[in-house]
PDB file as gemmi writes it, atoms N, CA and C in Angstrom:
CRYST1    1.000    1.000    1.000  90.00  90.00  90.00 P 1                      
ATOM      1  N   MET A   1      63.338 100.209 102.773  1.00  0.00           N  
ATOM      2  CA  MET A   1      63.338  99.197 103.637  1.00  0.00           C  
ATOM      3  C   MET A   1      64.467  98.914 104.488  1.00  0.00           C  
ATOM      4  N   THR A   2      64.209  98.394 105.956  1.00  0.00           N  
ATOM      5  CA  THR A   2      65.322  97.487 106.656  1.00  0.00           C  
ATOM      6  C   THR A   2      64.912  96.161 106.492  1.00  0.00           C  
ATOM      7  N   LEU A   3      66.277  95.624 106.220  1.00  0.00           N  
ATOM      8  CA  LEU A   3      65.914  94.114 106.545  1.00  0.00           C  
ATOM      9  C   LEU A   3      66.155  93.565 108.228  1.00  0.00           C  
ATOM     10  N   ALA A   4      65.317  92.607 108.525  1.00  0.00           N  
ATOM     11  CA  ALA A   4      65.852  92.001 109.930  1.00  0.00           C  
ATOM     12  C   ALA A   4      65.401  90.390 110.112  1.00  0.00           C  
ATOM     13  N   TYR A   5      66.208  90.286 110.833  1.00  0.00           N  
ATOM     14  CA  TYR A   5      66.242  89.062 111.339  1.00  0.00           C  
ATOM     15  C   TYR A   5      65.217  89.011 112.511  1.00  0.00           C  
ATOM     16  N   GLN A   6      64.175  87.966 112.291  1.00  0.00           N  
ATOM     17  CA  GLN A   6      63.604  87.963 113.049  1.00  0.00           C  
ATOM     18  C   GLN A   6      63.605  86.704 113.817  1.00  0.00           C  
ATOM     19  N   LEU A   7      64.354  86.622 114.965  1.00  0.00           N  
ATOM     20  CA  LEU A   7      65.009  85.235 115.821  1.00  0.00           C  
ATOM     21  C   LEU A   7      64.106  84.944 117.191  1.00  0.00           C  
ATOM     22  N   ARG A   8      63.996  83.593 117.714  1.00  0.00           N  
ATOM     23  CA  ARG A   8      63.745  83.027 119.267  1.00  0.00           C  
ATOM     24  C   ARG A   8      64.755  82.542 119.403  1.00  0.00           C  
ATOM     25  N   ILE A   9      65.383  83.568 120.957  1.00  0.00           N  
ATOM     26  CA  ILE A   9      65.909  82.575 121.467  1.00  0.00           C  
ATOM     27  C   ILE A   9      65.770  82.390 122.708  1.00  0.00           C  
ATOM     28  N   GLU A  10      66.280  80.937 122.577  1.00  0.00           N  
ATOM     29  CA  GLU A  10      65.265  79.769 123.870  1.00  0.00           C  
ATOM     30  C   GLU A  10      66.375  79.128 124.384  1.00  0.00           C  
ATOM     31  N   LEU A  11      65.795  79.247 125.714  1.00  0.00           N  
ATOM     32  CA  LEU A  11      66.922  78.270 126.110  1.00  0.00           C  
ATOM     33  C   LEU A  11      66.152  76.825 126.395  1.00  0.00           C  
ATOM     34  N   ARG A  12      67.189  75.528 126.495  1.00  0.00           N  
ATOM     35  CA  ARG A  12      67.841  74.650 125.671  1.00  0.00           C  
ATOM     36  C   ARG A  12      66.901  73.401 126.787  1.00  0.00           C  
ATOM     37  N   ASP A  13      66.065  72.275 126.654  1.00  0.00           N  
ATOM     38  CA  ASP A  13      65.722  71.492 128.068  1.00  0.00           C  
ATOM     39  C   ASP A  13      64.646  72.115 128.929  1.00  0.00           C  
ATOM     40  N   PHE A  14      64.118  73.347 128.741  1.00  0.00           N  
ATOM     41  CA  PHE A  14      62.939  73.681 129.183  1.00  0.00           C  
ATOM     42  C   PHE A  14      61.437  72.956 128.864  1.00  0.00           C  
ATOM     43  N   LYS A  15      60.973  72.850 130.034  1.00  0.00           N  
ATOM     44  CA  LYS A  15      59.899  72.990 129.912  1.00  0.00           C  
ATOM     45  C   LYS A  15      58.596  73.583 130.979  1.00  0.00           C  
ATOM     46  N   PRO A  16      58.145  74.234 130.690  1.00  0.00           N  
ATOM     47  CA  PRO A  16      57.823  74.975 129.295  1.00  0.00           C  
ATOM     48  C   PRO A  16      58.404  76.084 128.479  1.00  0.00           C  
ATOM     49  N   ALA A  17      59.004  76.119 127.820  1.00  0.00           N  
ATOM     50  CA  ALA A  17      59.208  77.023 127.019  1.00  0.00           C  
ATOM     51  C   ALA A  17      60.130  78.434 127.616  1.00  0.00           C  
ATOM     52  N   ILE A  18      61.208  78.798 128.179  1.00  0.00           N  
ATOM     53  CA  ILE A  18      61.255  80.059 127.798  1.00  0.00           C  
ATOM     54  C   ILE A  18      62.187  80.526 126.953  1.00  0.00           C  
ATOM     55  N   TYR A  19      61.928  81.797 127.000  1.00  0.00           N  
ATOM     56  CA  TYR A  19      62.601  82.712 125.517  1.00  0.00           C  
ATOM     57  C   TYR A  19      61.949  83.865 125.185  1.00  0.00           C  
ATOM     58  N   ARG A  20      62.811  84.882 124.273  1.00  0.00           N  
ATOM     59  CA  ARG A  20      62.328  85.712 123.899  1.00  0.00           C  
ATOM     60  C   ARG A  20      62.714  86.244 122.303  1.00  0.00           C  
ATOM     61  N   ASP A  21      61.383  86.689 122.002  1.00  0.00           N  
ATOM     62  CA  ASP A  21      61.602  87.305 120.411  1.00  0.00           C  
ATOM     63  C   ASP A  21      61.782  88.419 119.987  1.00  0.00           C  
ATOM     64  N   VAL A  22      62.775  88.268 119.308  1.00  0.00           N  
ATOM     65  CA  VAL A  22      63.637  89.501 118.764  1.00  0.00           C  
ATOM     66  C   VAL A  22      63.954  89.932 117.286  1.00  0.00           C  
ATOM     67  N   LEU A  23      63.874  91.174 117.148  1.00  0.00           N  
ATOM     68  CA  LEU A  23      63.906  91.323 115.650  1.00  0.00           C  
ATOM     69  C   LEU A  23      65.769  92.052 115.359  1.00  0.00           C  
ATOM     70  N   VAL A  24      66.658  91.598 114.679  1.00  0.00           N  
ATOM     71  CA  VAL A  24      67.764  92.305 114.850  1.00  0.00           C  
ATOM     72  C   VAL A  24      68.380  92.262 113.421  1.00  0.00           C  
ATOM     73  N   ASP A  25      69.057  93.197 113.122  1.00  0.00           N  
ATOM     74  CA  ASP A  25      69.942  93.684 112.087  1.00  0.00           C  
ATOM     75  C   ASP A  25      70.657  92.626 111.328  1.00  0.00           C  
ATOM     76  N   PRO A  26      70.665  91.653 110.424  1.00  0.00           N  
ATOM     77  CA  PRO A  26      71.657  90.962 109.822  1.00  0.00           C  
ATOM     78  C   PRO A  26      72.879  91.294 110.351  1.00  0.00           C  
ATOM     79  N   ALA A  27      73.282  92.299 110.151  1.00  0.00           N  
ATOM     80  CA  ALA A  27      74.633  92.403 110.063  1.00  0.00           C  
ATOM     81  C   ALA A  27      75.150  93.290 111.381  1.00  0.00           C  
ATOM     82  N   THR A  28      74.157  92.483 112.385  1.00  0.00           N  
ATOM     83  CA  THR A  28      74.952  93.097 113.836  1.00  0.00           C  
ATOM     84  C   THR A  28      76.504  91.688 114.135  1.00  0.00           C  
ATOM     85  N   PRO A  29      76.981  92.534 114.711  1.00  0.00           N  
ATOM     86  CA  PRO A  29      78.740  91.350 114.669  1.00  0.00           C  
ATOM     87  C   PRO A  29      77.900  90.755 116.588  1.00  0.00           C  
ATOM     88  N   LEU A  30      79.208  89.303 115.987  1.00  0.00           N  
ATOM     89  CA  LEU A  30      78.812  88.488 116.834  1.00  0.00           C  
ATOM     90  C   LEU A  30      78.727  88.990 118.589  1.00  0.00           C  
ATOM     91  N   PRO A  31      79.808  90.092 118.575  1.00  0.00           N  
ATOM     92  CA  PRO A  31      80.144  90.828 120.240  1.00  0.00           C  
ATOM     93  C   PRO A  31      78.468  91.460 120.355  1.00  0.00           C  
ATOM     94  N   LYS A  32      78.426  91.928 119.641  1.00  0.00           N  
ATOM     95  CA  LYS A  32      77.227  92.869 120.139  1.00  0.00           C  
ATOM     96  C   LYS A  32      75.741  92.285 119.978  1.00  0.00           C  
ATOM     97  N   PHE A  33      75.660  91.096 119.123  1.00  0.00           N  
ATOM     98  CA  PHE A  33      74.601  90.127 119.347  1.00  0.00           C  
ATOM     99  C   PHE A  33      74.646  89.299 120.741  1.00  0.00           C  
ATOM    100  N   HIS A  34      75.834  89.021 121.260  1.00  0.00           N  
ATOM    101  CA  HIS A  34      75.390  88.593 122.212  1.00  0.00           C  
ATOM    102  C   HIS A  34      75.337  89.693 123.982  1.00  0.00           C  
ATOM    103  N   LYS A  35      75.682  90.945 123.506  1.00  0.00           N  
ATOM    104  CA  LYS A  35      74.997  91.848 124.455  1.00  0.00           C  
ATOM    105  C   LYS A  35      73.561  91.900 124.334  1.00  0.00           C  
ATOM    106  N   LEU A  36      72.862  91.885 122.882  1.00  0.00           N  
ATOM    107  CA  LEU A  36      71.619  91.751 122.649  1.00  0.00           C  
ATOM    108  C   LEU A  36      71.013  90.946 123.545  1.00  0.00           C  
ATOM    109  N   ILE A  37      71.505  89.476 123.795  1.00  0.00           N  
ATOM    110  CA  ILE A  37      70.915  88.167 124.258  1.00  0.00           C  
ATOM    111  C   ILE A  37      71.123  88.556 125.797  1.00  0.00           C  
ATOM    112  N   GLN A  38      72.054  88.878 126.170  1.00  0.00           N  
ATOM    113  CA  GLN A  38      72.363  89.125 127.648  1.00  0.00           C  
ATOM    114  C   GLN A  38      70.759  90.378 128.300  1.00  0.00           C  
ATOM    115  N   ALA A  39      70.534  91.192 126.925  1.00  0.00           N  
ATOM    116  CA  ALA A  39      69.505  92.529 127.592  1.00  0.00           C  
ATOM    117  C   ALA A  39      68.216  91.597 127.197  1.00  0.00           C  
ATOM    118  N   ALA A  40      68.168  91.292 126.447  1.00  0.00           N  
ATOM    119  CA  ALA A  40      66.620  90.273 126.137  1.00  0.00           C  
ATOM    120  C   ALA A  40      66.571  89.764 126.826  1.00  0.00           C  
ATOM    121  N   MET A  41      67.308  88.863 127.818  1.00  0.00           N  
ATOM    122  CA  MET A  41      66.770  87.721 129.066  1.00  0.00           C  
ATOM    123  C   MET A  41      66.846  88.782 129.669  1.00  0.00           C  
ATOM    124  N   GLY A  42      67.396  89.377 130.389  1.00  0.00           N  
ATOM    125  CA  GLY A  42      67.876  90.425 131.796  1.00  0.00           C  
ATOM    126  C   GLY A  42      68.978  89.550 132.391  1.00  0.00           C  
ATOM    127  N   TRP A  43      69.619  88.817 131.798  1.00  0.00           N  
ATOM    128  CA  TRP A  43      71.131  88.161 132.101  1.00  0.00           C  
ATOM    129  C   TRP A  43      72.440  89.807 131.928  1.00  0.00           C  
ATOM    130  N   GLU A  44      73.409  89.083 133.331  1.00  0.00           N  
ATOM    131  CA  GLU A  44      74.393  89.965 133.602  1.00  0.00           C  
ATOM    132  C   GLU A  44      75.673  89.567 132.749  1.00  0.00           C  
ATOM    133  N   ASP A  45      75.808  89.071 131.682  1.00  0.00           N  
ATOM    134  CA  ASP A  45      76.604  88.848 131.420  1.00  0.00           C  
ATOM    135  C   ASP A  45      78.095  87.855 132.287  1.00  0.00           C  
ATOM    136  N   VAL A  46      78.014  87.144 133.375  1.00  0.00           N  
ATOM    137  CA  VAL A  46      78.407  86.648 134.430  1.00  0.00           C  
ATOM    138  C   VAL A  46      79.580  85.497 133.851  1.00  0.00           C  
ATOM    139  N   HIS A  47      78.957  85.020 132.253  1.00  0.00           N  
ATOM    140  CA  HIS A  47      79.151  83.196 131.873  1.00  0.00           C  
ATOM    141  C   HIS A  47      80.282  83.739 130.763  1.00  0.00           C  
ATOM    142  N   MET A  48      81.311  82.905 130.536  1.00  0.00           N  
ATOM    143  CA  MET A  48      82.051  82.610 129.087  1.00  0.00           C  
ATOM    144  C   MET A  48      80.861  82.420 128.146  1.00  0.00           C  
ATOM    145  N   HIS A  49      80.928  82.944 127.075  1.00  0.00           N  
ATOM    146  CA  HIS A  49      79.834  82.829 126.002  1.00  0.00           C  
ATOM    147  C   HIS A  49      80.645  82.146 124.872  1.00  0.00           C  
ATOM    148  N   GLY A  50      80.237  81.535 123.589  1.00  0.00           N  
ATOM    149  CA  GLY A  50      79.874  81.467 122.231  1.00  0.00           C  
ATOM    150  C   GLY A  50      79.221  81.530 121.145  1.00  0.00           C  
ATOM    151  N   PHE A  51      79.431  81.127 120.137  1.00  0.00           N  
ATOM    152  CA  PHE A  51      78.192  80.940 119.474  1.00  0.00           C  
ATOM    153  C   PHE A  51      78.604  79.390 118.375  1.00  0.00           C  
ATOM    154  N   ALA A  52      77.550  78.390 117.735  1.00  0.00           N  
ATOM    155  CA  ALA A  52      77.993  77.537 117.176  1.00  0.00           C  
ATOM    156  C   ALA A  52      77.009  77.240 116.256  1.00  0.00           C  
ATOM    157  N   VAL A  53      77.500  76.792 115.055  1.00  0.00           N  
ATOM    158  CA  VAL A  53      76.478  76.518 114.049  1.00  0.00           C  
ATOM    159  C   VAL A  53      76.153  74.706 114.149  1.00  0.00           C  
ATOM    160  N   PRO A  54      74.961  74.020 114.753  1.00  0.00           N  
ATOM    161  CA  PRO A  54      75.042  73.198 115.038  1.00  0.00           C  
ATOM    162  C   PRO A  54      75.014  72.024 113.648  1.00  0.00           C  
ATOM    163  N   ILE A  55      74.697  70.823 113.528  1.00  0.00           N  
ATOM    164  CA  ILE A  55      74.215  69.741 112.287  1.00  0.00           C  
ATOM    165  C   ILE A  55      73.376  69.346 113.542  1.00  0.00           C  
ATOM    166  N   LYS A  56      71.948  69.434 112.832  1.00  0.00           N  
ATOM    167  CA  LYS A  56      70.780  68.497 114.035  1.00  0.00           C  
ATOM    168  C   LYS A  56      70.752  69.099 115.180  1.00  0.00           C  
ATOM    169  N   SER A  57      70.606  68.018 116.017  1.00  0.00           N  
ATOM    170  CA  SER A  57      70.664  68.472 117.848  1.00  0.00           C  
ATOM    171  C   SER A  57      71.875  68.504 118.434  1.00  0.00           C  
ATOM    172  N   GLU A  58      73.461  68.589 117.650  1.00  0.00           N  
ATOM    173  CA  GLU A  58      74.340  68.382 118.365  1.00  0.00           C  
ATOM    174  C   GLU A  58      74.273  69.970 119.581  1.00  0.00           C  
ATOM    175  N   ARG A  59      74.850  69.210 120.581  1.00  0.00           N  
ATOM    176  CA  ARG A  59      75.470  69.988 121.921  1.00  0.00           C  
ATOM    177  C   ARG A  59      76.572  71.123 121.286  1.00  0.00           C  
ATOM    178  N   TYR A  60      76.741  72.133 122.712  1.00  0.00           N  
ATOM    179  CA  TYR A  60      77.698  73.063 122.182  1.00  0.00           C  
ATOM    180  C   TYR A  60      78.726  72.632 121.304  1.00  0.00           C  
ATOM    181  N   TYR A  61      79.530  71.537 122.952  1.00  0.00           N  
ATOM    182  CA  TYR A  61      80.872  71.272 122.654  1.00  0.00           C  
ATOM    183  C   TYR A  61      81.265  70.239 121.630  1.00  0.00           C  
ATOM    184  N   ARG A  62      80.536  69.625 120.963  1.00  0.00           N  
ATOM    185  CA  ARG A  62      80.462  68.738 120.446  1.00  0.00           C  
ATOM    186  C   ARG A  62      80.219  69.290 118.426  1.00  0.00           C  
ATOM    187  N   VAL A  63      80.518  70.234 118.839  1.00  0.00           N  
ATOM    188  CA  VAL A  63      80.192  71.324 117.137  1.00  0.00           C  
ATOM    189  C   VAL A  63      81.968  71.436 116.988  1.00  0.00           C  
ATOM    190  N   GLN A  64      82.068  70.674 116.125  1.00  0.00           N  
ATOM    191  CA  GLN A  64      83.677  71.019 115.351  1.00  0.00           C  
ATOM    192  C   GLN A  64      83.906  72.692 115.791  1.00  0.00           C  
ATOM    193  N   ALA A  65      85.386  72.626 115.723  1.00  0.00           N  
ATOM    194  CA  ALA A  65      85.611  74.240 115.800  1.00  0.00           C  
ATOM    195  C   ALA A  65      85.902  75.109 114.850  1.00  0.00           C  
ATOM    196  N   ASN A  66      85.805  74.988 113.591  1.00  0.00           N  
ATOM    197  CA  ASN A  66      85.377  75.736 112.582  1.00  0.00           C  
ATOM    198  C   ASN A  66      83.771  75.935 112.411  1.00  0.00           C  
ATOM    199  N   ARG A  67      83.133  75.152 113.394  1.00  0.00           N  
ATOM    200  CA  ARG A  67      81.553  75.889 112.523  1.00  0.00           C  
ATOM    201  C   ARG A  67      80.948  76.759 114.408  1.00  0.00           C  
ATOM    202  N   ARG A  68      82.218  76.995 115.291  1.00  0.00           N  
ATOM    203  CA  ARG A  68      82.510  77.306 116.324  1.00  0.00           C  
ATOM    204  C   ARG A  68      82.754  79.238 116.719  1.00  0.00           C  
ATOM    205  N   PHE A  69      82.281  79.703 117.221  1.00  0.00           N  
ATOM    206  CA  PHE A  69      82.812  81.527 117.275  1.00  0.00           C  
ATOM    207  C   PHE A  69      82.781  81.936 118.442  1.00  0.00           C  
ATOM    208  N   GLU A  70      84.030  82.114 118.901  1.00  0.00           N  
ATOM    209  CA  GLU A  70      84.175  82.575 120.768  1.00  0.00           C  
ATOM    210  C   GLU A  70      85.085  83.963 121.042  1.00  0.00           C  
ATOM    211  N   LYS A  71      85.334  84.362 121.716  1.00  0.00           N  
ATOM    212  CA  LYS A  71      86.045  85.076 122.023  1.00  0.00           C  
ATOM    213  C   LYS A  71      87.618  84.219 122.089  1.00  0.00           C  
ATOM    214  N   PRO A  72      88.570  84.462 121.180  1.00  0.00           N  
ATOM    215  CA  PRO A  72      89.914  84.020 122.341  1.00  0.00           C  
ATOM    216  C   PRO A  72      90.687  84.328 123.372  1.00  0.00           C  
ATOM    217  N   TYR A  73      90.804  83.245 124.010  1.00  0.00           N  
ATOM    218  CA  TYR A  73      91.010  83.354 125.046  1.00  0.00           C  
ATOM    219  C   TYR A  73      92.590  82.396 124.781  1.00  0.00           C  
ATOM    220  N   ALA A  74      93.555  83.154 126.244  1.00  0.00           N  
ATOM    221  CA  ALA A  74      94.826  83.041 125.785  1.00  0.00           C  
ATOM    222  C   ALA A  74      95.141  81.434 126.589  1.00  0.00           C  
ATOM    223  N   ASP A  75      93.895  81.281 127.316  1.00  0.00           N  
ATOM    224  CA  ASP A  75      94.539  79.894 128.222  1.00  0.00           C  
ATOM    225  C   ASP A  75      93.279  78.889 127.383  1.00  0.00           C  
ATOM    226  N   SER A  76      93.035  78.484 126.408  1.00  0.00           N  
ATOM    227  CA  SER A  76      91.794  77.435 125.861  1.00  0.00           C  
ATOM    228  C   SER A  76      92.900  77.016 124.816  1.00  0.00           C  
ATOM    229  N   TRP A  77      91.842  75.326 125.215  1.00  0.00           N  
ATOM    230  CA  TRP A  77      92.626  74.141 124.687  1.00  0.00           C  
ATOM    231  C   TRP A  77      91.756  73.509 123.724  1.00  0.00           C  
ATOM    232  N   GLY A  78      92.652  72.839 123.437  1.00  0.00           N  
ATOM    233  CA  GLY A  78      91.685  71.932 121.671  1.00  0.00           C  
ATOM    234  C   GLY A  78      91.936  72.723 121.062  1.00  0.00           C  
ATOM    235  N   GLU A  79      90.992  72.335 119.617  1.00  0.00           N  
ATOM    236  CA  GLU A  79      91.461  73.244 118.248  1.00  0.00           C  
ATOM    237  C   GLU A  79      90.832  74.691 118.585  1.00  0.00           C  
ATOM    238  N   PRO A  80      91.883  75.577 117.801  1.00  0.00           N  
ATOM    239  CA  PRO A  80      90.923  77.166 117.938  1.00  0.00           C  
ATOM    240  C   PRO A  80      89.631  77.347 117.422  1.00  0.00           C  
ATOM    241  N   SER A  81      88.774  77.959 117.843  1.00  0.00           N  
ATOM    242  CA  SER A  81      87.566  78.668 117.126  1.00  0.00           C  
ATOM    243  C   SER A  81      87.681  79.510 116.599  1.00  0.00           C  
ATOM    244  N   ASN A  82      86.647  79.813 115.545  1.00  0.00           N  
ATOM    245  CA  ASN A  82      86.390  81.264 114.723  1.00  0.00           C  
ATOM    246  C   ASN A  82      86.805  82.422 116.202  1.00  0.00           C  
ATOM    247  N   ASN A  83      87.144  83.720 115.655  1.00  0.00           N  
ATOM    248  CA  ASN A  83      86.943  85.001 116.912  1.00  0.00           C  
ATOM    249  C   ASN A  83      85.270  85.496 116.206  1.00  0.00           C  
ATOM    250  N   GLU A  84      85.151  85.542 117.020  1.00  0.00           N  
ATOM    251  CA  GLU A  84      83.867  86.299 117.165  1.00  0.00           C  
ATOM    252  C   GLU A  84      83.644  87.704 116.305  1.00  0.00           C  
ATOM    253  N   SER A  85      84.587  87.798 116.827  1.00  0.00           N  
ATOM    254  CA  SER A  85      84.589  89.721 116.505  1.00  0.00           C  
ATOM    255  C   SER A  85      84.855  90.132 114.954  1.00  0.00           C  
ATOM    256  N   ARG A  86      85.275  88.743 113.942  1.00  0.00           N  
ATOM    257  CA  ARG A  86      85.305  88.931 113.011  1.00  0.00           C  
ATOM    258  C   ARG A  86      83.926  88.436 112.206  1.00  0.00           C  
ATOM    259  N   PHE A  87      82.923  88.454 112.723  1.00  0.00           N  
ATOM    260  CA  PHE A  87      81.781  87.820 112.061  1.00  0.00           C  
ATOM    261  C   PHE A  87      80.544  88.619 112.581  1.00  0.00           C  
ATOM    262  N   LYS A  88      79.294  87.917 111.517  1.00  0.00           N  
ATOM    263  CA  LYS A  88      78.275  89.013 111.651  1.00  0.00           C  
ATOM    264  C   LYS A  88      77.774  87.910 111.953  1.00  0.00           C  
ATOM    265  N   LEU A  89      75.717  88.405 112.008  1.00  0.00           N  
ATOM    266  CA  LEU A  89      75.236  87.588 112.211  1.00  0.00           C  
ATOM    267  C   LEU A  89      74.382  86.587 110.880  1.00  0.00           C  
ATOM    268  N   GLN A  90      74.864  87.865 109.644  1.00  0.00           N  
ATOM    269  CA  GLN A  90      74.016  87.469 109.042  1.00  0.00           C  
ATOM    270  C   GLN A  90      75.151  85.984 108.255  1.00  0.00           C  
ATOM    271  N   ASP A  91      76.258  86.097 108.570  1.00  0.00           N  
ATOM    272  CA  ASP A  91      77.808  84.926 108.023  1.00  0.00           C  
ATOM    273  C   ASP A  91      77.654  83.864 109.084  1.00  0.00           C  
ATOM    274  N   VAL A  92      76.818  83.408 110.219  1.00  0.00           N  
ATOM    275  CA  VAL A  92      76.028  82.076 110.448  1.00  0.00           C  
ATOM    276  C   VAL A  92      74.908  81.824 110.498  1.00  0.00           C  
ATOM    277  N   MET A  93      74.084  82.963 110.043  1.00  0.00           N  
ATOM    278  CA  MET A  93      72.773  82.735 109.894  1.00  0.00           C  
ATOM    279  C   MET A  93      72.283  83.329 108.515  1.00  0.00           C  
ATOM    280  N   ALA A  94      71.899  82.536 107.483  1.00  0.00           N  
ATOM    281  CA  ALA A  94      72.181  82.664 106.425  1.00  0.00           C  
ATOM    282  C   ALA A  94      70.306  82.554 104.984  1.00  0.00           C  
ATOM    283  N   ALA A  95      69.621  81.157 106.465  1.00  0.00           N  
ATOM    284  CA  ALA A  95      68.620  81.136 105.291  1.00  0.00           C  
ATOM    285  C   ALA A  95      67.718  80.794 106.769  1.00  0.00           C  
ATOM    286  N   PRO A  96      66.380  81.182 106.350  1.00  0.00           N  
ATOM    287  CA  PRO A  96      65.367  80.887 107.545  1.00  0.00           C  
ATOM    288  C   PRO A  96      65.436  78.978 107.979  1.00  0.00           C  
ATOM    289  N   LYS A  97      65.617  79.068 109.209  1.00  0.00           N  
ATOM    290  CA  LYS A  97      64.818  77.991 109.925  1.00  0.00           C  
ATOM    291  C   LYS A  97      66.825  77.952 110.304  1.00  0.00           C  
ATOM    292  N   ASP A  98      67.632  78.514 109.651  1.00  0.00           N  
ATOM    293  CA  ASP A  98      68.960  78.303 110.310  1.00  0.00           C  
ATOM    294  C   ASP A  98      68.788  78.121 111.608  1.00  0.00           C  
ATOM    295  N   LYS A  99      69.835  77.773 112.550  1.00  0.00           N  
ATOM    296  CA  LYS A  99      69.961  77.775 114.742  1.00  0.00           C  
ATOM    297  C   LYS A  99      71.362  77.797 114.531  1.00  0.00           C  
ATOM    298  N   LEU A 100      71.398  78.743 115.524  1.00  0.00           N  
ATOM    299  CA  LEU A 100      72.651  79.270 115.843  1.00  0.00           C  
ATOM    300  C   LEU A 100      72.184  79.113 117.920  1.00  0.00           C  
ATOM    301  N   LEU A 101      74.040  78.105 118.199  1.00  0.00           N  
ATOM    302  CA  LEU A 101      73.751  78.005 119.813  1.00  0.00           C  
ATOM    303  C   LEU A 101      74.502  78.525 120.230  1.00  0.00           C  
TER     304      LEU A 101                                                      
END                                                                             
């Protein structure tokens, strides 16, 4: 039996909701998950991206750096976040109802 996460990828603050439901292997590395999101939403990967584990309804840039997962950028400012290539989906989403920005 193969385990999969059933996830809803939803754009925040849109009414009616814009979303895609996907099944994802929990061992998927975050960079590959980013590509999956791009494909599911029909996007062309033209903007910077990152992932963040929010507390309640935090916005992305309000999430502390230790709970953010991004590509390391040479010209980044502020506290360094976690390098996304070192993490898998199961590392940042471990329980039902967990959220990821």
